[in-house]
PDB file of N, CA, C and O in Angstrom:
ATOM      1  N   MET A   1       5.692  -7.989 -31.690  1.00  0.00           N
ATOM      2  CA  MET A   1       6.450  -9.222 -31.609  1.00  0.00           C
ATOM      3  C   MET A   1       5.831 -10.137 -30.545  1.00  0.00           C
ATOM      4  O   MET A   1       5.443  -9.679 -29.470  1.00  0.00           O
ATOM      5  N   MET A   2       5.747 -11.427 -30.857  1.00  0.00           N
ATOM      6  CA  MET A   2       5.135 -12.374 -29.934  1.00  0.00           C
ATOM      7  C   MET A   2       6.099 -12.790 -28.843  1.00  0.00           C
ATOM      8  O   MET A   2       7.281 -13.021 -29.097  1.00  0.00           O
ATOM      9  N   GLU A   3       5.584 -12.885 -27.617  1.00  0.00           N
ATOM     10  CA  GLU A   3       6.403 -13.356 -26.507  1.00  0.00           C
ATOM     11  C   GLU A   3       6.411 -14.872 -26.511  1.00  0.00           C
ATOM     12  O   GLU A   3       5.365 -15.498 -26.680  1.00  0.00           O
ATOM     13  N   ARG A   4       7.565 -15.462 -26.329  1.00  0.00           N
ATOM     14  CA  ARG A   4       7.653 -16.915 -26.279  1.00  0.00           C
ATOM     15  C   ARG A   4       7.633 -17.373 -24.838  1.00  0.00           C
ATOM     16  O   ARG A   4       8.267 -16.771 -23.971  1.00  0.00           O
ATOM     17  N   SER A   5       6.895 -18.449 -24.589  1.00  0.00           N
ATOM     18  CA  SER A   5       6.865 -18.987 -23.227  1.00  0.00           C
ATOM     19  C   SER A   5       8.169 -19.729 -22.967  1.00  0.00           C
ATOM     20  O   SER A   5       8.810 -20.212 -23.900  1.00  0.00           O
ATOM     21  N   PRO A   6       8.560 -19.820 -21.700  1.00  0.00           N
ATOM     22  CA  PRO A   6       9.808 -20.531 -21.399  1.00  0.00           C
ATOM     23  C   PRO A   6       9.709 -22.000 -21.803  1.00  0.00           C
ATOM     24  O   PRO A   6       8.650 -22.618 -21.696  1.00  0.00           O
ATOM     25  N   GLN A   7      10.803 -22.532 -22.255  1.00  0.00           N
ATOM     26  CA  GLN A   7      10.830 -23.936 -22.671  1.00  0.00           C
ATOM     27  C   GLN A   7      10.773 -24.831 -21.437  1.00  0.00           C
ATOM     28  O   GLN A   7      11.401 -24.543 -20.417  1.00  0.00           O
ATOM     29  N   VAL A   8      10.015 -25.917 -21.542  1.00  0.00           N
ATOM     30  CA  VAL A   8       9.955 -26.891 -20.451  1.00  0.00           C
ATOM     31  C   VAL A   8      11.027 -27.934 -20.720  1.00  0.00           C
ATOM     32  O   VAL A   8      11.041 -28.575 -21.771  1.00  0.00           O
ATOM     33  N   ILE A   9      11.923 -28.095 -19.754  1.00  0.00           N
ATOM     34  CA  ILE A   9      13.021 -29.044 -19.918  1.00  0.00           C
ATOM     35  C   ILE A   9      12.789 -30.211 -18.968  1.00  0.00           C
ATOM     36  O   ILE A   9      12.756 -30.021 -17.752  1.00  0.00           O
ATOM     37  N   PRO A  10      12.627 -31.424 -19.511  1.00  0.00           N
ATOM     38  CA  PRO A  10      12.390 -32.564 -18.625  1.00  0.00           C
ATOM     39  C   PRO A  10      13.618 -32.861 -17.775  1.00  0.00           C
ATOM     40  O   PRO A  10      14.747 -32.592 -18.186  1.00  0.00           O
ATOM     41  N   PRO A  11      13.393 -33.416 -16.591  1.00  0.00           N
ATOM     42  CA  PRO A  11      14.542 -33.743 -15.740  1.00  0.00           C
ATOM     43  C   PRO A  11      15.421 -34.794 -16.405  1.00  0.00           C
ATOM     44  O   PRO A  11      14.918 -35.744 -17.005  1.00  0.00           O
ATOM     45  N   GLN A  12      16.715 -34.624 -16.297  1.00  0.00           N
ATOM     46  CA  GLN A  12      17.648 -35.572 -16.903  1.00  0.00           C
ATOM     47  C   GLN A  12      17.954 -36.680 -15.901  1.00  0.00           C
ATOM     48  O   GLN A  12      18.933 -36.603 -15.159  1.00  0.00           O
ATOM     49  N   ILE A  13      17.109 -37.710 -15.884  1.00  0.00           N
ATOM     50  CA  ILE A  13      17.303 -38.836 -14.972  1.00  0.00           C
ATOM     51  C   ILE A  13      17.782 -40.013 -15.813  1.00  0.00           C
ATOM     52  O   ILE A  13      17.027 -40.567 -16.612  1.00  0.00           O
ATOM     53  N   THR A  14      19.036 -40.384 -15.625  1.00  0.00           N
ATOM     54  CA  THR A  14      19.596 -41.467 -16.437  1.00  0.00           C
ATOM     55  C   THR A  14      19.476 -42.819 -15.747  1.00  0.00           C
ATOM     56  O   THR A  14      19.445 -43.853 -16.414  1.00  0.00           O
ATOM     57  N   ASP A  15      19.408 -42.824 -14.409  1.00  0.00           N
ATOM     58  CA  ASP A  15      19.271 -44.072 -13.663  1.00  0.00           C
ATOM     59  C   ASP A  15      17.842 -44.601 -13.828  1.00  0.00           C
ATOM     60  O   ASP A  15      16.883 -43.904 -13.499  1.00  0.00           O
ATOM     61  N   ILE A  16      17.700 -45.819 -14.332  1.00  0.00           N
ATOM     62  CA  ILE A  16      16.379 -46.385 -14.625  1.00  0.00           C
ATOM     63  C   ILE A  16      15.512 -46.472 -13.363  1.00  0.00           C
ATOM     64  O   ILE A  16      14.332 -46.124 -13.407  1.00  0.00           O
ATOM     65  N   LYS A  17      16.070 -46.923 -12.258  1.00  0.00           N
ATOM     66  CA  LYS A  17      15.306 -47.049 -11.006  1.00  0.00           C
ATOM     67  C   LYS A  17      14.840 -45.675 -10.528  1.00  0.00           C
ATOM     68  O   LYS A  17      13.692 -45.520 -10.109  1.00  0.00           O
ATOM     69  N   ALA A  18      15.716 -44.688 -10.588  1.00  0.00           N
ATOM     70  CA  ALA A  18      15.339 -43.331 -10.178  1.00  0.00           C
ATOM     71  C   ALA A  18      14.235 -42.794 -11.085  1.00  0.00           C
ATOM     72  O   ALA A  18      13.317 -42.122 -10.615  1.00  0.00           O
ATOM     73  N   ARG A  19      14.320 -43.087 -12.381  1.00  0.00           N
ATOM     74  CA  ARG A  19      13.291 -42.635 -13.340  1.00  0.00           C
ATOM     75  C   ARG A  19      11.947 -43.294 -13.021  1.00  0.00           C
ATOM     76  O   ARG A  19      10.908 -42.633 -13.045  1.00  0.00           O
ATOM     77  N   GLN A  20      11.968 -44.596 -12.722  1.00  0.00           N
ATOM     78  CA  GLN A  20      10.732 -45.307 -12.396  1.00  0.00           C
ATOM     79  C   GLN A  20      10.108 -44.739 -11.127  1.00  0.00           C
ATOM     80  O   GLN A  20       8.893 -44.553 -11.058  1.00  0.00           O
ATOM     81  N   ASP A  21      10.946 -44.463 -10.116  1.00  0.00           N
ATOM     82  CA  ASP A  21      10.447 -43.888  -8.863  1.00  0.00           C
ATOM     83  C   ASP A  21       9.837 -42.512  -9.104  1.00  0.00           C
ATOM     84  O   ASP A  21       8.778 -42.193  -8.562  1.00  0.00           O
ATOM     85  N   PHE A  22      10.505 -41.702  -9.915  1.00  0.00           N
ATOM     86  CA  PHE A  22      10.018 -40.360 -10.228  1.00  0.00           C
ATOM     87  C   PHE A  22       8.658 -40.438 -10.928  1.00  0.00           C
ATOM     88  O   PHE A  22       7.729 -39.718 -10.564  1.00  0.00           O
ATOM     89  N   LEU A  23       8.545 -41.303 -11.922  1.00  0.00           N
ATOM     90  CA  LEU A  23       7.292 -41.414 -12.666  1.00  0.00           C
ATOM     91  C   LEU A  23       6.168 -41.952 -11.782  1.00  0.00           C
ATOM     92  O   LEU A  23       5.019 -41.528 -11.907  1.00  0.00           O
ATOM     93  N   LYS A  24       6.503 -42.887 -10.888  1.00  0.00           N
ATOM     94  CA  LYS A  24       5.496 -43.434  -9.973  1.00  0.00           C
ATOM     95  C   LYS A  24       4.963 -42.332  -9.064  1.00  0.00           C
ATOM     96  O   LYS A  24       3.752 -42.220  -8.872  1.00  0.00           O
ATOM     97  N   LEU A  25       5.854 -41.518  -8.501  1.00  0.00           N
ATOM     98  CA  LEU A  25       5.438 -40.411  -7.640  1.00  0.00           C
ATOM     99  C   LEU A  25       4.609 -39.386  -8.416  1.00  0.00           C
ATOM    100  O   LEU A  25       3.626 -38.851  -7.903  1.00  0.00           O
ATOM    101  N   LEU A  26       5.018 -39.123  -9.654  1.00  0.00           N
ATOM    102  CA  LEU A  26       4.298 -38.168 -10.485  1.00  0.00           C
ATOM    103  C   LEU A  26       2.864 -38.632 -10.733  1.00  0.00           C
ATOM    104  O   LEU A  26       1.921 -37.852 -10.598  1.00  0.00           O
ATOM    105  N   VAL A  27       2.704 -39.905 -11.095  1.00  0.00           N
ATOM    106  CA  VAL A  27       1.369 -40.450 -11.353  1.00  0.00           C
ATOM    107  C   VAL A  27       0.525 -40.438 -10.080  1.00  0.00           C
ATOM    108  O   VAL A  27      -0.656 -40.092 -10.123  1.00  0.00           O
ATOM    109  N   GLU A  28       1.121 -40.812  -8.951  1.00  0.00           N
ATOM    110  CA  GLU A  28       0.382 -40.800  -7.684  1.00  0.00           C
ATOM    111  C   GLU A  28      -0.108 -39.396  -7.352  1.00  0.00           C
ATOM    112  O   GLU A  28      -1.238 -39.213  -6.899  1.00  0.00           O
ATOM    113  N   ARG A  29       0.752 -38.407  -7.582  1.00  0.00           N
ATOM    114  CA  ARG A  29       0.368 -37.012  -7.316  1.00  0.00           C
ATOM    115  C   ARG A  29      -0.765 -36.557  -8.214  1.00  0.00           C
ATOM    116  O   ARG A  29      -1.680 -35.860  -7.776  1.00  0.00           O
ATOM    117  N   MET A  30      -0.696 -36.960  -9.478  1.00  0.00           N
ATOM    118  CA  MET A  30      -1.751 -36.583 -10.421  1.00  0.00           C
ATOM    119  C   MET A  30      -3.084 -37.223 -10.005  1.00  0.00           C
ATOM    120  O   MET A  30      -4.139 -36.600 -10.125  1.00  0.00           O
ATOM    121  N   GLN A  31      -3.029 -38.470  -9.516  1.00  0.00           N
ATOM    122  CA  GLN A  31      -4.252 -39.155  -9.096  1.00  0.00           C
ATOM    123  C   GLN A  31      -4.828 -38.541  -7.822  1.00  0.00           C
ATOM    124  O   GLN A  31      -6.043 -38.561  -7.623  1.00  0.00           O
ATOM    125  N   GLN A  32      -3.975 -38.000  -6.963  1.00  0.00           N
ATOM    126  CA  GLN A  32      -4.443 -37.377  -5.729  1.00  0.00           C
ATOM    127  C   GLN A  32      -5.019 -35.985  -5.978  1.00  0.00           C
ATOM    128  O   GLN A  32      -5.745 -35.462  -5.132  1.00  0.00           O
ATOM    129  N   ASN A  33      -4.711 -35.382  -7.117  1.00  0.00           N
ATOM    130  CA  ASN A  33      -5.174 -34.030  -7.436  1.00  0.00           C
ATOM    131  C   ASN A  33      -5.876 -34.000  -8.790  1.00  0.00           C
ATOM    132  O   ASN A  33      -5.408 -33.345  -9.721  1.00  0.00           O
ATOM    133  N   PRO A  34      -7.008 -34.714  -8.901  1.00  0.00           N
ATOM    134  CA  PRO A  34      -7.691 -34.749 -10.204  1.00  0.00           C
ATOM    135  C   PRO A  34      -8.310 -33.398 -10.556  1.00  0.00           C
ATOM    136  O   PRO A  34      -8.578 -32.575  -9.681  1.00  0.00           O
ATOM    137  N   ILE A  35      -8.528 -33.189 -11.833  1.00  0.00           N
ATOM    138  CA  ILE A  35      -9.216 -31.978 -12.288  1.00  0.00           C
ATOM    139  C   ILE A  35     -10.694 -32.153 -11.923  1.00  0.00           C
ATOM    140  O   ILE A  35     -11.295 -33.165 -12.286  1.00  0.00           O
ATOM    141  N   PRO A  36     -11.287 -31.194 -11.217  1.00  0.00           N
ATOM    142  CA  PRO A  36     -12.699 -31.328 -10.820  1.00  0.00           C
ATOM    143  C   PRO A  36     -13.614 -31.464 -12.037  1.00  0.00           C
ATOM    144  O   PRO A  36     -13.399 -30.809 -13.057  1.00  0.00           O
ATOM    145  N   SER A  37     -14.626 -32.310 -11.928  1.00  0.00           N
ATOM    146  CA  SER A  37     -15.537 -32.534 -13.058  1.00  0.00           C
ATOM    147  C   SER A  37     -16.329 -31.278 -13.407  1.00  0.00           C
ATOM    148  O   SER A  37     -16.799 -31.138 -14.536  1.00  0.00           O
ATOM    149  N   ALA A  38     -16.481 -30.359 -12.444  1.00  0.00           N
ATOM    150  CA  ALA A  38     -17.227 -29.124 -12.694  1.00  0.00           C
ATOM    151  C   ALA A  38     -16.350 -28.023 -13.284  1.00  0.00           C
ATOM    152  O   ALA A  38     -16.825 -26.910 -13.506  1.00  0.00           O
ATOM    153  N   SER A  39     -15.075 -28.320 -13.539  1.00  0.00           N
ATOM    154  CA  SER A  39     -14.188 -27.289 -14.082  1.00  0.00           C
ATOM    155  C   SER A  39     -14.590 -26.945 -15.515  1.00  0.00           C
ATOM    156  O   SER A  39     -15.138 -27.787 -16.226  1.00  0.00           O
ATOM    157  N   PRO A  40     -14.317 -25.702 -15.941  1.00  0.00           N
ATOM    158  CA  PRO A  40     -14.722 -25.293 -17.294  1.00  0.00           C
ATOM    159  C   PRO A  40     -13.950 -26.058 -18.367  1.00  0.00           C
ATOM    160  O   PRO A  40     -12.778 -26.396 -18.202  1.00  0.00           O
ATOM    161  N   LYS A  41     -14.648 -26.318 -19.469  1.00  0.00           N
ATOM    162  CA  LYS A  41     -14.015 -26.983 -20.612  1.00  0.00           C
ATOM    163  C   LYS A  41     -13.511 -25.892 -21.556  1.00  0.00           C
ATOM    164  O   LYS A  41     -14.271 -25.009 -21.954  1.00  0.00           O
ATOM    165  N   PHE A  42     -12.238 -25.957 -21.909  1.00  0.00           N
ATOM    166  CA  PHE A  42     -11.657 -24.939 -22.780  1.00  0.00           C
ATOM    167  C   PHE A  42     -11.717 -25.375 -24.234  1.00  0.00           C
ATOM    168  O   PHE A  42     -11.429 -26.525 -24.563  1.00  0.00           O
ATOM    169  N   THR A  43     -12.094 -24.446 -25.097  1.00  0.00           N
ATOM    170  CA  THR A  43     -12.101 -24.722 -26.534  1.00  0.00           C
ATOM    171  C   THR A  43     -10.722 -24.380 -27.094  1.00  0.00           C
ATOM    172  O   THR A  43      -9.905 -23.761 -26.414  1.00  0.00           O
ATOM    173  N   ARG A  44     -10.476 -24.777 -28.310  1.00  0.00           N
ATOM    174  CA  ARG A  44      -9.201 -24.475 -28.955  1.00  0.00           C
ATOM    175  C   ARG A  44      -8.986 -22.960 -29.019  1.00  0.00           C
ATOM    176  O   ARG A  44      -7.885 -22.473 -28.763  1.00  0.00           O
ATOM    177  N   ASP A  45     -10.043 -22.223 -29.362  1.00  0.00           N
ATOM    178  CA  ASP A  45      -9.920 -20.767 -29.439  1.00  0.00           C
ATOM    179  C   ASP A  45      -9.596 -20.138 -28.094  1.00  0.00           C
ATOM    180  O   ASP A  45      -8.836 -19.171 -28.023  1.00  0.00           O
ATOM    181  N   MET A  46     -10.168 -20.682 -27.033  1.00  0.00           N
ATOM    182  CA  MET A  46      -9.901 -20.142 -25.697  1.00  0.00           C
ATOM    183  C   MET A  46      -8.450 -20.361 -25.278  1.00  0.00           C
ATOM    184  O   MET A  46      -7.907 -19.574 -24.503  1.00  0.00           O
ATOM    185  N   LEU A  47      -7.821 -21.413 -25.776  1.00  0.00           N
ATOM    186  CA  LEU A  47      -6.463 -21.737 -25.395  1.00  0.00           C
ATOM    187  C   LEU A  47      -5.403 -20.951 -26.187  1.00  0.00           C
ATOM    188  O   LEU A  47      -4.231 -20.923 -25.809  1.00  0.00           O
ATOM    189  N   HIS A  48      -5.826 -20.321 -27.278  1.00  0.00           N
ATOM    190  CA  HIS A  48      -4.887 -19.564 -28.104  1.00  0.00           C
ATOM    191  C   HIS A  48      -5.226 -18.082 -28.060  1.00  0.00           C
ATOM    192  O   HIS A  48      -6.369 -17.675 -28.272  1.00  0.00           O
ATOM    193  N   GLU A  49      -4.213 -17.297 -27.781  1.00  0.00           N
ATOM    194  CA  GLU A  49      -4.416 -15.856 -27.728  1.00  0.00           C
ATOM    195  C   GLU A  49      -4.566 -15.298 -29.137  1.00  0.00           C
ATOM    196  O   GLU A  49      -3.858 -15.697 -30.062  1.00  0.00           O
ATOM    197  N   HIS A  50      -5.487 -14.381 -29.276  1.00  0.00           N
ATOM    198  CA  HIS A  50      -5.695 -13.702 -30.557  1.00  0.00           C
ATOM    199  C   HIS A  50      -5.427 -12.221 -30.351  1.00  0.00           C
ATOM    200  O   HIS A  50      -5.899 -11.623 -29.384  1.00  0.00           O
ATOM    201  N   SER A  51      -4.670 -11.638 -31.261  1.00  0.00           N
ATOM    202  CA  SER A  51      -4.418 -10.204 -31.101  1.00  0.00           C
ATOM    203  C   SER A  51      -4.964  -9.422 -32.269  1.00  0.00           C
ATOM    204  O   SER A  51      -4.841  -8.197 -32.303  1.00  0.00           O
TER     205      SER A  51
END
């Protein structure tokens, strides 16, 4: 039987200003921590487990 990964549940932010602030911080964090250009490139097969 296959194991299922836990479901990712997005934060429930209903206030528009709070949502904008959250997304701005998220983007800033992503820009401060880029994926290194020397990191390995994964193929489709590498990303899917085969048994």
